[in-house]
Every structure is written in C-alpha cells, then in structure tokens.
C-alpha positions as a Markdown table, in Angstrom:
| # | Residue | x | y | z |
|---|---|---|---|---|
| 1 | Unk | -68.8 | 129.0 | 59.8 |
| 2 | Unk | -65.7 | 127.9 | 57.8 |
| 3 | Unk | -64.0 | 128.2 | 54.5 |
| 4 | Unk | -63.3 | 125.5 | 51.8 |
| 5 | Unk | -60.2 | 126.2 | 49.9 |
| 6 | Unk | -59.9 | 125.1 | 46.2 |
| 7 | Unk | -56.8 | 125.6 | 44.0 |
| 8 | Unk | -58.2 | 128.8 | 42.5 |
| 9 | Unk | -60.9 | 129.9 | 44.9 |
| 10 | Unk | -62.1 | 130.0 | 48.5 |
| 11 | Unk | -65.8 | 129.2 | 49.3 |
| 12 | Unk | -67.2 | 130.5 | 52.6 |
| 13 | Unk | -69.8 | 128.1 | 54.1 |
| 14 | Unk | -72.4 | 129.9 | 56.2 |
| 15 | Unk | -75.4 | 128.7 | 58.3 |
| 16 | Unk | -78.6 | 130.4 | 59.1 |
| 17 | Unk | -78.0 | 129.9 | 62.9 |
| 18 | Unk | -75.3 | 129.0 | 65.3 |
| 19 | Unk | -75.0 | 125.3 | 66.4 |
| 20 | Unk | -72.6 | 122.6 | 67.4 |
| 21 | Unk | -71.1 | 120.3 | 64.8 |
| 22 | Unk | -72.8 | 116.9 | 65.4 |
| 23 | Unk | -71.5 | 114.7 | 62.7 |
| 24 | Unk | -68.7 | 115.5 | 60.3 |
| 25 | Unk | -68.4 | 113.0 | 57.5 |
| 26 | Unk | -65.5 | 114.3 | 55.3 |
| 27 | Unk | -61.8 | 114.0 | 56.0 |
| 28 | Unk | -58.9 | 115.8 | 54.5 |
| 29 | Unk | -58.4 | 114.6 | 51.0 |
| 30 | Unk | -61.9 | 113.2 | 50.5 |
| 31 | Unk | -63.6 | 114.0 | 47.2 |
| 32 | Unk | -67.2 | 115.3 | 47.8 |
| 33 | Unk | -69.9 | 116.0 | 45.2 |
| 34 | Unk | -72.0 | 119.1 | 44.7 |
| 35 | Unk | -74.8 | 119.4 | 47.4 |
| 36 | Unk | -73.4 | 116.4 | 49.3 |
| 37 | Unk | -74.1 | 116.6 | 53.0 |
| 38 | Unk | -70.8 | 116.4 | 54.9 |
| 39 | Unk | -71.9 | 117.8 | 58.3 |
| 40 | Unk | -74.8 | 118.1 | 60.6 |
| 41 | Unk | -75.4 | 120.8 | 63.2 |
| 42 | Unk | -77.5 | 120.5 | 66.3 |
| 43 | Unk | -78.6 | 123.0 | 69.0 |
| 44 | Unk | -76.2 | 123.5 | 71.9 |
| 45 | Unk | -77.3 | 121.4 | 74.9 |
| 46 | Unk | -77.9 | 123.1 | 78.3 |
| 47 | Unk | -74.6 | 123.5 | 80.2 |
| 48 | Unk | -72.5 | 122.3 | 77.2 |
| 49 | Unk | -69.3 | 124.0 | 76.6 |
| 50 | Unk | -68.2 | 124.9 | 73.0 |
| 51 | Unk | -65.0 | 126.1 | 71.4 |
| 52 | Unk | -65.8 | 129.7 | 72.4 |
| 53 | Unk | -65.6 | 128.6 | 76.1 |
| 54 | Unk | -62.4 | 126.5 | 76.5 |
| 55 | Unk | -62.6 | 124.0 | 79.4 |
| 56 | Unk | -59.8 | 123.1 | 81.7 |
| 57 | Unk | -58.0 | 120.0 | 80.4 |
| 58 | Unk | -59.5 | 117.7 | 83.1 |
| 59 | Unk | -63.0 | 118.7 | 82.2 |
| 60 | Unk | -62.4 | 118.3 | 78.5 |
| 61 | Unk | -61.0 | 114.8 | 79.0 |
| 62 | Unk | -64.0 | 113.9 | 81.1 |
| 63 | Unk | -66.4 | 115.2 | 78.4 |
| 64 | Unk | -64.6 | 113.3 | 75.7 |
| 65 | Unk | -64.7 | 110.1 | 77.7 |
| 66 | Unk | -68.4 | 110.6 | 78.2 |
| 67 | Unk | -68.9 | 111.2 | 74.5 |
| 68 | Unk | -66.8 | 108.2 | 73.7 |
| 69 | Unk | -69.0 | 106.0 | 75.9 |
| 70 | Unk | -72.1 | 107.4 | 74.3 |
| 71 | Unk | -70.8 | 106.6 | 70.8 |
| 72 | Unk | -69.8 | 103.1 | 71.9 |
| 73 | Unk | -73.3 | 102.4 | 73.1 |
| 74 | Unk | -74.8 | 103.8 | 69.9 |
| 75 | Unk | -72.5 | 101.6 | 67.8 |
| 76 | Unk | -73.4 | 98.5 | 69.8 |
| 77 | Unk | -77.1 | 99.3 | 69.3 |
| 78 | Unk | -76.6 | 99.7 | 65.6 |
| 79 | Unk | -74.7 | 96.4 | 65.4 |
| 80 | Unk | -77.4 | 94.6 | 67.3 |
| 81 | Unk | -80.1 | 96.1 | 65.0 |
| 82 | Unk | -78.1 | 95.1 | 61.9 |
| 83 | Unk | -77.5 | 91.5 | 63.2 |
| 84 | Unk | -81.1 | 91.1 | 64.3 |
C-alpha cells in the first residue's frame, strides 16, 4: 500500500485487501507509537472513482465539494451531540 521511511530503514505497509483510505490521522512530522492506528480503509462505493481512475478536473472538484459538505454535516452533528 505504502512505505514508511525511517532514517535507517524502509517499512512496507500492506493490507489484506484493496480499499479506499477513509480516515488518515497522521501528518508529516507526527510521532506515532507502535501499533497505533493512523488510517482506516473502507470498501469502494459503487460508482466511486479512485486514484487509479483519474477524473476530469470538474468532476473531481464536484466530488470534493460533495465530500466537504458531508464532512461539515458530520461535524455539526458531532458538535450537537457534544453540546447536548
């Protein structure tokens, strides 16, 4: 899936099946501990385009706007739950 580079070694991260990165929690420069979950995979949704099928720019922007709206709604729901 991807490689993690250390000063003296490269670690290959593999998965038992293909998927779409759903939630990636680490950023460049973050320190992570052994066995810490930094990413979740989910199954590809019907009709969803992934990196192996590049979309025209207009479609990619539309998908990103849709995902942005979905995430805004999710955040608002979480804030209401936390405030409630």
